[in-house]
C-alpha positions as CSV (number, residue, x, y, z in Angstrom):
1,M,7.1,-17.3,33.2
2,N,6.4,-13.7,34.3
3,T,9.3,-11.9,32.7
4,A,8.1,-8.4,32.2
5,E,11.1,-6.7,30.6
6,F,13.3,-7.6,27.6
7,S,16.4,-6.6,29.7
8,S,15.7,-9.5,32.0
9,L,16.3,-12.1,29.2
10,P,19.7,-13.6,28.5
11,L,20.2,-11.6,25.2
12,K,23.3,-10.4,23.5
13,P,23.9,-6.7,24.5
14,A,23.8,-5.5,20.8
15,L,20.5,-7.3,20.2
16,L,19.0,-6.0,23.4
17,E,20.1,-2.5,22.6
18,N,18.4,-2.7,19.2
19,I,15.2,-4.1,20.6
20,E,15.0,-1.2,23.0
21,S,15.8,1.3,20.2
22,L,12.7,0.0,18.4
23,G,10.6,1.0,21.4
24,Y,10.2,-2.5,22.8
25,T,10.6,-2.6,26.5
26,R,7.9,-4.7,28.1
27,L,7.1,-8.2,26.8
28,T,3.7,-9.1,25.4
29,P,2.0,-12.1,27.0
30,I,3.1,-14.5,24.2
31,Q,6.7,-13.2,24.4
32,A,6.8,-13.5,28.2
33,E,5.5,-17.1,28.0
34,S,7.4,-18.4,25.1
35,L,10.8,-16.5,24.8
36,P,12.5,-18.0,27.9
37,H,11.8,-21.5,26.5
38,I,12.8,-20.5,23.0
39,L,16.1,-19.1,24.2
40,E,16.8,-22.3,26.1
41,G,16.5,-24.2,22.8
42,K,13.3,-26.0,23.6
43,D,10.6,-26.9,21.0
44,V,7.5,-24.7,21.6
45,I,3.9,-25.0,20.4
46,A,2.2,-21.7,21.0
47,Q,-1.4,-20.6,20.5
48,A,-1.3,-17.0,19.6
49,K,-3.3,-14.8,17.2
50,T,-1.9,-12.3,14.7
51,G,-0.8,-9.1,16.4
52,S,0.2,-10.7,19.7
53,G,3.9,-10.1,19.2
54,K,4.7,-13.7,18.1
55,T,6.9,-12.6,15.2
56,A,9.2,-10.7,17.6
57,A,9.2,-13.8,19.9
58,F,10.5,-16.2,17.3
59,G,12.5,-13.5,15.5
60,I,14.6,-12.8,18.7
61,G,14.9,-16.5,19.3
62,L,16.4,-17.3,15.9
63,L,18.7,-14.2,15.8
64,S,20.1,-15.4,19.1
65,R,21.1,-18.7,17.6
66,L,23.0,-17.5,14.4
67,D,26.6,-18.1,13.7
68,L,27.3,-15.1,11.5
69,S,30.7,-16.4,10.3
70,S,28.8,-19.2,8.5
71,F,26.7,-18.2,5.4
72,N,24.6,-21.3,5.4
73,V,20.8,-21.3,6.1
74,Q,20.6,-21.7,9.9
75,A,16.9,-20.6,10.4
76,M,13.8,-21.1,8.3
77,V,10.3,-19.6,8.8
78,V,7.5,-21.2,6.8
79,C,4.4,-19.0,6.3
80,P,1.0,-19.6,4.5
81,T,1.1,-16.5,2.4
82,R,3.5,-14.2,0.6
83,E,2.1,-11.2,2.6
84,L,2.8,-12.8,5.9
85,A,6.3,-13.9,4.7
86,D,7.0,-10.3,3.7
87,Q,5.9,-8.9,7.1
88,V,8.0,-11.5,8.9
89,C,11.0,-10.7,6.8
90,K,10.6,-6.9,7.5
91,E,10.3,-7.6,11.3
92,I,13.3,-9.8,11.4
93,R,15.4,-7.3,9.4
94,R,14.3,-4.6,11.9
95,L,15.3,-6.7,14.8
96,A,18.6,-7.5,13.1
97,R,19.7,-3.9,12.5
98,F,22.4,-4.2,15.2
99,T,24.7,-5.9,12.6
100,Q,25.1,-5.4,8.9
101,N,26.1,-9.0,8.2
102,I,22.8,-10.9,8.7
103,K,21.3,-12.0,5.4
104,V,17.5,-12.6,5.4
105,L,15.9,-13.8,2.2
106,S,12.2,-14.2,1.3
107,L,11.4,-17.2,-0.9
108,C,7.8,-16.9,-2.2
109,G,5.9,-17.7,-5.3
110,G,4.6,-15.0,-7.7
111,V,8.2,-13.7,-8.2
112,P,11.0,-15.0,-10.5
113,F,12.9,-18.1,-9.3
114,G,16.3,-17.3,-10.7
115,P,17.2,-14.2,-8.6
116,Q,16.2,-16.1,-5.5
117,A,18.5,-19.0,-6.4
118,G,21.3,-16.5,-7.1
119,S,20.9,-14.9,-3.6
120,L,21.0,-18.4,-2.0
121,E,24.2,-19.1,-3.8
122,G,25.7,-15.9,-2.3
123,G,25.0,-17.1,1.2
124,V,22.0,-16.5,3.5
125,H,21.5,-17.0,7.2
126,I,17.6,-16.9,7.4
127,V,15.0,-17.8,4.8
128,V,11.3,-17.0,5.2
129,G,9.0,-18.6,2.6
130,T,5.8,-20.2,1.5
131,P,5.6,-24.0,1.3
132,G,5.3,-24.3,-2.5
133,R,8.4,-22.2,-3.3
134,L,10.5,-23.7,-0.5
135,Q,9.6,-27.1,-1.9
136,E,10.7,-26.0,-5.4
137,H,14.1,-24.7,-4.2
138,L,14.7,-27.9,-2.2
139,R,13.9,-30.1,-5.2
140,K,16.2,-28.1,-7.5
141,R,18.9,-28.1,-4.7
142,S,19.3,-24.3,-4.7
143,L,18.2,-24.5,-1.0
144,R,20.0,-26.8,1.4
145,L,19.0,-27.3,5.0
146,S,21.9,-29.4,6.4
147,S,23.0,-26.5,8.7
148,L,19.5,-25.6,9.9
149,K,19.3,-25.1,13.6
150,I,15.8,-23.6,14.1
151,L,12.6,-24.1,12.1
152,V,9.4,-21.9,12.6
153,L,5.9,-22.9,11.4
154,D,4.0,-19.6,11.5
155,E,0.1,-19.7,11.3
156,A,0.3,-23.4,11.0
157,D,-3.5,-23.7,11.2
158,R,-3.8,-21.5,8.1
159,M,-1.3,-23.7,6.2
160,L,-3.4,-26.8,6.9
161,D,-6.6,-24.9,5.9
162,M,-5.0,-24.0,2.6
163,G,-4.0,-27.6,1.8
164,F,-0.2,-27.2,2.4
165,E,0.2,-30.2,4.7
166,E,2.0,-32.3,2.1
167,A,4.3,-29.5,1.0
168,V,5.2,-28.6,4.6
169,T,5.9,-32.3,5.4
170,E,8.2,-32.6,2.3
171,V,10.1,-29.4,3.3
172,I,10.6,-30.5,6.9
173,S,11.8,-34.0,5.7
174,Q,14.9,-32.2,4.3
175,A,15.7,-30.6,7.7
176,P,18.1,-32.1,10.2
177,T,16.4,-34.2,13.0
178,H,18.4,-32.4,15.6
179,R,16.9,-28.9,15.4
180,Q,14.6,-26.6,17.4
181,T,11.0,-26.4,16.0
182,L,8.6,-23.6,16.9
183,L,5.0,-24.0,15.9
184,F,2.6,-21.0,16.1
185,S,-1.1,-21.3,15.5
186,A,-4.3,-19.3,16.3
187,T,-6.1,-22.6,17.2
188,Y,-5.2,-25.9,19.0
189,A,-7.4,-28.1,16.9
190,D,-6.6,-31.9,16.5
191,P,-4.7,-31.5,13.2
192,I,-2.3,-29.0,14.9
193,R,-1.7,-31.4,17.8
194,E,-1.0,-34.1,15.2
195,M,1.4,-31.8,13.3
196,S,3.2,-31.1,16.6
197,R,3.5,-34.8,17.3
198,K,5.1,-35.4,13.9
199,F,7.6,-32.5,13.9
200,Q,8.4,-31.6,17.5
201,Y,10.4,-33.1,20.3
202,K,8.9,-32.7,23.9
203,P,7.4,-29.3,23.0
204,V,6.5,-26.8,25.7
205,S,2.9,-25.7,25.3
206,V,2.1,-22.0,25.5
207,S,-1.5,-20.6,25.2
208,I,-2.7,-17.0,25.4
209,E,-6.3,-16.4,26.0
210,T,-8.5,-16.7,22.9
211,H,-11.2,-14.1,23.5
212,H,-11.1,-10.4,23.1
213,H,-11.9,-8.0,25.9
214,D,-14.6,-5.4,25.3
215,D,-12.4,-2.6,26.5
216,V,-10.1,-3.3,23.5
217,I,-12.5,-4.5,20.8
218,E,-16.1,-3.3,21.1
219,Q,-18.4,-6.1,19.6
220,H,-21.9,-5.3,18.3
221,F,-24.4,-7.7,16.7
222,Y,-27.3,-6.7,14.5
223,Q,-30.2,-8.9,13.7
224,I,-31.6,-8.2,10.2
225,E,-33.9,-9.7,7.5
226,K,-32.2,-11.6,4.8
227,G,-32.7,-9.0,2.1
228,Q,-31.5,-6.1,4.3
229,R,-27.9,-7.2,4.5
230,T,-26.3,-4.8,2.0
231,N,-28.3,-1.7,3.2
232,A,-27.5,-2.5,6.8
233,L,-23.8,-2.7,5.8
234,G,-24.1,0.8,4.2
235,Y,-25.7,2.1,7.4
236,L,-22.9,0.8,9.6
237,L,-20.2,2.4,7.3
238,A,-22.1,5.7,7.1
239,Y,-22.8,5.8,10.9
240,Y,-19.3,4.8,12.2
241,R,-17.3,6.2,9.2
242,P,-14.2,4.2,10.1
243,E,-11.0,5.2,8.2
244,S,-10.1,1.6,7.6
245,T,-12.5,-1.4,7.6
246,V,-12.2,-5.1,6.5
247,I,-15.6,-6.6,5.6
248,F,-15.5,-10.4,5.7
249,C,-17.7,-12.5,3.4
250,N,-18.0,-16.3,3.3
251,T,-17.8,-16.6,-0.5
252,K,-15.7,-15.1,-3.4
253,R,-18.9,-14.2,-5.2
254,D,-20.4,-12.2,-2.3
255,C,-17.0,-10.5,-1.9
256,Q,-17.0,-9.1,-5.5
257,D,-20.8,-8.3,-5.5
258,I,-20.6,-6.3,-2.3
259,A,-17.5,-4.5,-3.4
260,N,-19.2,-3.5,-6.6
261,E,-22.3,-2.3,-4.8
262,L,-20.3,-0.2,-2.3
263,V,-18.3,1.4,-5.1
264,N,-21.5,2.3,-6.9
265,S,-22.7,4.0,-3.7
266,G,-19.6,6.2,-3.4
267,F,-17.5,4.2,-0.9
268,S,-13.8,3.7,-1.5
269,V,-13.6,-0.1,-1.8
270,Q,-11.4,-3.0,-3.1
271,A,-12.1,-6.7,-3.1
272,L,-9.5,-9.3,-2.0
273,H,-10.2,-12.8,-3.1
274,G,-8.4,-15.9,-4.5
275,D,-8.9,-15.0,-8.2
276,L,-6.7,-11.9,-8.0
277,E,-3.2,-12.1,-9.7
278,Q,-0.3,-11.4,-7.4
279,K,0.5,-8.0,-8.8
280,D,-3.2,-6.9,-8.3
281,R,-3.2,-8.4,-4.8
282,D,0.0,-6.4,-4.0
283,Q,-1.6,-3.2,-5.2
284,V,-4.9,-3.8,-3.3
285,L,-3.0,-4.4,0.0
286,V,-0.6,-1.4,-0.6
287,R,-3.5,1.0,-1.2
288,F,-5.5,-0.3,1.8
289,A,-2.5,-0.2,4.2
290,N,-1.5,3.3,3.2
291,K,-5.0,4.7,3.6
292,S,-5.8,5.6,0.0
293,C,-8.6,3.0,0.1
294,S,-10.9,2.8,3.1
295,I,-12.6,-0.6,2.8
296,L,-11.3,-4.1,1.9
297,V,-13.9,-6.8,1.2
298,A,-12.3,-10.1,1.8
299,T,-12.8,-13.9,2.2
300,D,-11.0,-15.7,5.1
301,V,-8.6,-17.5,2.7
302,A,-7.6,-14.2,0.9
303,A,-7.1,-12.3,4.2
304,R,-4.7,-14.9,5.7
305,G,-1.5,-13.2,6.8
306,L,-3.1,-9.8,6.5
307,D,-1.7,-7.6,9.2
308,I,-2.7,-3.9,8.9
309,K,-1.7,-1.4,11.5
310,D,-4.5,0.9,12.8
311,L,-7.4,-1.2,11.4
312,Q,-10.4,0.6,13.0
313,A,-13.2,-1.8,12.2
314,V,-14.0,-5.4,11.2
315,I,-17.5,-6.1,9.8
316,N,-18.9,-9.6,9.4
317,F,-21.2,-9.3,6.4
318,E,-22.1,-12.9,7.3
319,L,-20.9,-14.7,10.4
320,P,-18.6,-17.7,10.0
321,W,-19.7,-21.2,11.1
322,D,-16.7,-21.6,13.4
323,P,-16.4,-19.3,16.5
324,E,-12.6,-19.6,16.3
325,V,-12.7,-18.0,12.8
326,Y,-14.8,-15.2,14.2
327,V,-12.3,-14.5,17.0
328,H,-9.5,-14.6,14.4
329,R,-11.3,-12.2,12.1
330,I,-12.0,-9.6,14.7
331,G,-8.5,-9.9,16.3
332,R,-7.2,-7.9,13.4
333,T,-8.6,-4.7,15.0
334,G,-7.8,-3.2,18.4
335,R,-4.0,-3.7,18.3
336,A,-1.0,-1.9,19.6
337,G,-3.0,0.0,22.3
338,N,-5.8,1.1,19.9
339,R,-9.4,0.4,20.4
340,G,-11.2,-1.6,17.7
341,L,-14.7,-2.1,16.5
342,A,-16.3,-5.5,15.5
343,L,-19.7,-5.3,13.9
344,S,-21.7,-8.4,12.8
345,L,-24.8,-8.8,10.7
346,C,-27.0,-11.8,11.5
347,T,-30.3,-13.2,10.3
348,Q,-32.8,-15.3,12.3
349,Q,-31.3,-18.5,10.7
350,E,-27.8,-17.6,11.9
351,L,-28.6,-17.1,15.6
352,N,-27.0,-20.5,16.5
353,R,-23.7,-19.1,15.2
354,V,-24.0,-16.2,17.7
355,K,-24.8,-18.6,20.5
356,A,-21.6,-20.6,19.6
357,I,-19.6,-17.3,19.7
358,E,-21.1,-16.4,23.1
359,E,-20.1,-19.8,24.5
360,Y,-16.6,-19.7,23.0
361,Q,-15.9,-16.2,24.4
362,N,-17.8,-16.9,27.6
363,S,-19.7,-13.6,27.3
364,P,-23.1,-12.5,26.1
365,A,-23.5,-10.8,22.7
366,K,-24.3,-7.1,22.7
367,W,-27.3,-6.5,20.3
368,D,-28.0,-3.2,18.5
369,E,-30.4,-2.1,15.8
370,V,-29.7,-0.6,12.3
371,A,-31.7,2.3,11.1
372,P,-33.3,2.3,7.6
373,F,-30.6,3.1,5.0
374,Q,-30.9,3.1,1.2
375,M,-27.7,2.6,-0.8
376,S,-27.3,5.3,-3.4
377,R,-24.7,7.2,-5.4
378,E,-25.3,10.3,-3.2
379,H,-22.9,9.1,-0.5
380,R,-19.3,10.0,-1.1
381,F,-16.7,8.9,1.4
382,E,-13.2,9.8,0.2
383,P,-10.1,8.3,1.9
384,P,-7.4,10.8,3.1
385,M,-4.6,9.6,0.8
386,I,-4.1,8.9,-2.9
387,T,-1.4,6.4,-4.1
388,L,1.2,7.3,-6.8
389,W,2.8,4.4,-8.8
390,I,6.4,4.8,-9.8
391,D,8.0,2.5,-12.4
392,G,11.3,2.1,-10.5
393,G,12.0,-0.2,-7.6
394,R,14.5,-2.2,-5.7
395,K,16.3,-3.4,-8.9
396,D,16.8,0.3,-9.8
397,K,18.3,0.8,-6.4
398,V,15.4,3.1,-5.5
399,R,15.0,3.5,-1.7
400,P,12.2,5.3,0.3
401,G,14.6,8.1,1.1
402,D,15.2,8.8,-2.6
403,I,11.4,9.1,-3.3
404,L,10.9,11.3,-0.2
405,G,13.9,13.5,-1.3
406,A,12.4,14.0,-4.8
407,L,9.0,14.9,-3.3
408,T,10.3,17.4,-0.7
409,G,13.0,19.1,-2.8
410,E,12.9,22.7,-4.1
411,A,9.2,23.7,-4.7
412,G,8.2,20.3,-3.5
413,I,5.6,19.3,-0.8
414,A,6.1,19.1,2.9
415,G,7.4,15.7,4.2
416,S,4.3,15.5,6.4
417,E,2.1,15.3,3.2
418,A,3.7,12.0,2.2
419,G,2.6,8.7,3.8
420,K,3.7,5.1,3.5
421,I,6.2,4.2,0.8
422,D,6.4,0.6,-0.5
423,I,9.2,-0.6,-2.7
424,F,8.9,-3.7,-4.9
425,D,11.5,-5.2,-7.3
426,N,10.4,-3.1,-10.4
427,H,8.1,-0.5,-9.1
428,A,7.2,1.6,-6.0
429,Y,4.1,3.2,-4.4
430,V,3.9,6.3,-2.3
431,A,0.8,7.6,-0.5
432,I,0.2,11.4,-0.7
433,K,-2.4,13.5,1.1
434,R,-5.3,14.2,-1.2
435,N,-4.8,18.0,-1.3
436,S,-1.1,17.7,-2.3
437,V,-1.4,14.9,-4.9
438,D,-1.2,17.1,-8.1
439,K,1.8,19.0,-6.8
440,A,3.5,15.7,-5.8
441,L,2.7,14.2,-9.2
442,S,4.2,17.2,-11.0
443,C,7.3,17.0,-8.7
444,L,8.0,13.4,-9.5
445,R,7.3,13.7,-13.3
446,N,9.4,16.8,-13.8
447,G,12.2,15.9,-11.3
448,K,14.5,13.0,-10.9
449,I,14.7,10.1,-8.5
450,K,18.3,9.0,-8.0
451,G,19.3,11.1,-11.0
452,R,16.8,9.3,-13.3
453,S,13.4,10.1,-14.7
454,F,10.7,7.5,-14.0
455,N,7.1,7.2,-15.2
456,V,4.6,8.2,-12.4
457,R,0.9,7.9,-12.3
458,K,-2.0,7.7,-9.9
459,S,-2.7,4.1,-8.8
460,Q,-6.5,4.0,-8.7
461,K,-8.8,1.1,-8.9
462,G,-12.3,1.5,-7.6
463,I,-13.1,4.9,-6.0
464,G,-10.6,7.2,-4.4
């Protein structure tokens, strides 16, 4: 299929108008290949990496199938992580702005069960959730799938990696046999083909190329001695000075050790690994996404579902064993028309991993050298923003516009000084440019948001 424009698809005029109002005109390759089949009601298995436009592809597909007069669950998206589920929810809500009546609900762990059950009772068209929480709702019969028309398995390979196969199978066993099933995965490994055989009917296969072009993502490899790894990392950060970087490690322990060492050397860093509680994980991701922390050190498992706009660099502190994982890691940079940087450290013992990557991408590695660099406290790299934490959120009916209004009111700051605003159930975060943070803090502490006073403080863990 070579459909280039959304206007050439058989979409409802209101949905098409909204898609165009969001700035979408041309289809991405995954959308051009999969959407015509999705709109025809066929099952689709699609190989596509994060950032390829896959969420809009299945989002448009399921919005086209809804019967708005029936407040039963008609579409369900299963995601491996809460972060991915939240992003999918936001994207579907944006695509659904053309009508006020579409109810989209996130069903994830780490948040209370009761309010979710209450929302389901009130009637919902689309649910987006993680396997464990969906399983729980089905067992307690707060979620019923008898009216389900379309099921989406997003990042299916990650769900299998994380051990969710049993939970996913139980969830799908509750869905009607006559349904449309869409399966999206970054890889086409045998377990994914097996999953497709189990859950899909005559699926159409769609595959988008799995390597990254150098004109989008610049890839550099650095051969180092084993004991040089951390100093080489410091050199790359000091040399390139990216505003936002994800550093990938292969173990949780490395992840925390490197984060501590970088913090001690004046870098603005946070660690993201499986031992973090959900609220701390939320805060880490908020601060990284809003540019009040420049560096995230993460394991592959912890970074699943991570989709950060404008990520300038990915650094492999240690190369993964699997070249597909390497491609998945670096694919988080160089998105939405921006250029990206992928830097990888490698010892003599790991050269076979580079060879595997060369073969997988069908292109030779570009080798560079690191200059001597000593980690020390002298280096200070401050991020451009600082995050303020507010103890009011969705349940207090606080919206982004209320926070912005309180900041920019009389004797306030200019709207351009405020950055990303994130609203959670009981609290909110707002990023403020470093030079204006004291004025913004005073504004929110002495003023009112929605006619009420809330506690406000700087949200700072690590440096910056």
